N, C-alpha and C positions, 0 to 999 in steps of 0.2 A: 495589647492593641488589637483592635478588630481587624479581621482579614479583608474586609471590604475596602475598596479604593477610597482614598481620602479625597474629599471634594471641598471646594470653597462654595458654600451654599447661600443662596438668596431666597429662592422659593422653588418648589417642585412643580414641574409641568410635564405633560406627556410628550415624548419625542415624536418627530414626524414619522408617519408610516409610509412615506414615499420612498424610503431608502436613502434620502438625502441628509438625514439627521445623524445623530451619534448613537453609539451603543455602549453599554457598560462592559468592562472586562473585569471579572472578579479574580482575585488573586488565587482562588482555588484552581484556576486553570493550570497553575504551575505544579499542582499536585497530580495532574493527570498522568497515567503511566507512560504515555507517548510524548510527553512534553519536550523531550530532547530530540525527538524526530522532527526536523524542521518542516517536512512536507505534511506530516500528519497534523502538527500544530497549526500550520498555515490553513489547511482545509477546515479544521475545526473552527478556528476563528472566523473564517469566511462564512461558514454555515450560520454562525451566530449573527454576523453582520447582515446576512441576507434574509434571515427569518423575519416574519411579520411580527411587529410589536403588538398589533391589534388585528382582529379579523378583517379580511378584505376580500371582496369578490373580484376575481381575475378572469378576464376573457381568454379562452383558449380555443384550439382547433376543435375541441369537443364541447364547446359552449362555455357558459359561465361557471366557474368553480369557486367555492368558498375556501379560502386559505386562512386557517385559524392562527391564533397567536402561537408563536413558536414553530410555525411551519413555513416551508418555502416550496414553491413550485419550480422544479428544475429537472435536470437529467445529468448523466455523467459527462456527456459531451459538452453541455453548457458549463458545468462546473470546471471541466478541464480547460475550456477556453478562458474562463474568468480567473483561474488560479495559475495557469501555466503548467499544470500537471498533465500527464497523459490520461486519456479516458480510462484505461485499464488500471492505472494507479489509483484514480479516484474511486473506481468500483471496488478495488481491494480495500481501500481505507474505509469506505462506507460499510463494507461487510464487517471490518474490524470494529468500527464504532457500534454497529448493531450487536455484535457479540458481547461488547462491554455494556450493553443496555443504555447507550447514549443516544441512539437514534432509532427510528423505525420509519417505514415508508410504505406507500401504496402506489403501485405502478400500473400503467397501461401502455398501449402501443406508442403513445405520443410523449409522455412525460411521467415524472414521479412527484408525489407530494411527500416531502421529507419532513419528519417531525422530530424536533429536539426534545427528548423525553423529559428532561429536567430544565426546561427553558427558564422557568422562574428562578432557578438557582443562579442563573447568570444575568437575568434582566429583571430588575425590580418593576413593580407596577407603577411606580412614580419615580422620576429621575430629576436631578437638579436642573434648573433653568440656566445656571451659569456654567462657565467652562469647567473642565475636569482637570484636576491635578493628579496625574498618573504617577504612582510610585513604583519603585522596583524592589526586588528582593533584597534582603539584607546581605551585605558582603559576607562571603564565607558560608552562606546557607546552602546546603546541598539540596538539589532537587532530585526526586526519585528517578532512577533510570531503569527500573525493572520493567519487564514486559514491554520494552520498546517496540513499536510497530515496525516490522522490517520493511525494507524497500521492496516494492512489488516486483514480481518476476517480469513485469512490463518495463521496468525502469532501465533505460539504457543511456549511457553518458558519452559514447564515442560515435564517430561517423563512419570510419573505415577500419577494416580489420584484415590482416594477412596471416593465415595459418601456415607456419613453415616448420621444417626441421632446421633449427639454427645451430649455432656453434655449441650451445649447451643442449645436447641431444635429448635430455629429459624434459626440456621446456617446451611449452607452447608459446610462441611469440605472437602477440597481437599488436601490430603496428597501427596506431589510431591517429586521427587528426581532428582537432577541434575546429579547424577551418582549412581552406585550401592553402593557407600560407603558414600554418603552424602545425607541426607534427609532434605528437607525443607517443612514446612507446610504452606498452604495458606487457610485462612478462607474467605469464601464468604457467606455473609448473604443474606437471601431472600429480605430484605429491600434494600440491595445494588443492587440486580438485578432489583428491582422495580424502584429505583432511576435512574438506567441506562436506563431503558425503557422511563422514563419521559424526560431524558436529550436528548436522541438520536431520539426519535419519539414523539415530542411534538404535532404533528398533529393527532396522533392516538387517539382513544377513550380510555381514561385511567381509572385508578382505583382511588377511593376516600379513600378506606380503604384496609388494609392488614389483611386477616383472614387465618384460618387454611387451607381452601380449596385452596387458592391461594399459600400458602407456599408449599402445597403438589404438586400443579401443577408445580411450579418452580423446585422442587426436581425431579419430574418424567421427566420433560423436560431435565434437566441437565444430568441425568443418560443416557437417550436414545440418546440425541444429542452428548454426549461424545463418544459413540460408533461410530457414524457417522463421527465425527471429526477425530477419529483415522484412519478410512479408507481413508480419504482424505489426511491426513498429516503424513503418514508413521508411524503410531502408536502413534503419539503425541495426548495428550488429549485436551479437550476444556478448555480454561481458561476464566477468566473474560474479559481480553483484546480481546480474540477471539469473545466472545459474543457481546461485545460493537461494534466491527467492522462489525460483521454480521448485526447488526441494522443499522450501518452507510451505509452499502452497500444497504440495503433496502431503506433508505432515499434518496440515490442518484440515484438508478437505478430501483426502483419498486414503482413509484409514485402512481400507481393505487391503491395501498393498503392504501394510506393515504389521499384520496380525495373522497368526496361525488360526485357521477356521476349519471346522469339520464340514465335509461335504456329505449331506444326508443322502444324496442321490447315489453316490458311488461308495460311500462308507470310508472314503479316504480323508485325509486332512490337507487343506490348502495351506501350503507353506508361505510365509511372508517372503517378499521378493528380495533378491540379492542385489548388490550394488550394480552388477552388470546390467540388470534390467532397467535401471534408471538412466543408463547411458545409451538410450535408444531414441533416435530422432523421431520415430513413430509415436512413442510414448510422450515425448516432449511436445509434439504437435497436438496430440489428443488432450493432454493436460491443459495446454494453452487454450484449447477450444472448450474446455469444461466437460469433455466427454468421459472423464475418468473419475468424476466426483462420486462420493458415496451416494447410494440410492436409498 
């Protein structure tokens, strides 16, 4: 059976280019490496729905711009507003899509023109005039979950956080609330933070043991980084997921921290960083601002 969507056909016609018509969804979307990441899949489908089916001149602050087939004129803030994602999450996913050769873009001070590189793979040049019959995957068919796009280091899910030494002295307790009337507590242990470092930064110089000094380092970092996270994320606190994706960002974009490199000026070798270095609120701030990316 063909992978394309099944349709009840009468005759083919061109869809509306005003954004009010329909768009095709090819089953190959389910083969994308990030299909099981709901936010990544949501943004990708949104880009397909927003892209122009045929060339159109669009009036902008910089004058009239030609937006070609498979392109959309937008920006991360506009996409964030339209999808409900955070602007930084949108930016992260767009970079991931670009790395996968799925999109490219040209930006200026006002907006970006985003191009879906294989738009024709998702949108035929002619589509049915009648309604679509959308089918789903066969029951029991596994969808690939490799290379899932991780949640961005901007993604935060809680509103309030209290960092304390609680009854379990090894734990960092984060008291969070989804609203003023509902309270949900999340416990984050120092061992969990250590495990996260090992999983996300295996190339760094790690720790062989956990002791009181390192537990205190983690607690101090969490308290200070939490204040920084709130400034970036409209008052939202740092969560374990946010910490994990902070490390994932370093792994993808700050390779100099994870490699031994010779220093031609001094004749010495720059050693890759140790776990302690990543538990610095100053480094956390600079990474969030993009100041530590590879040059």
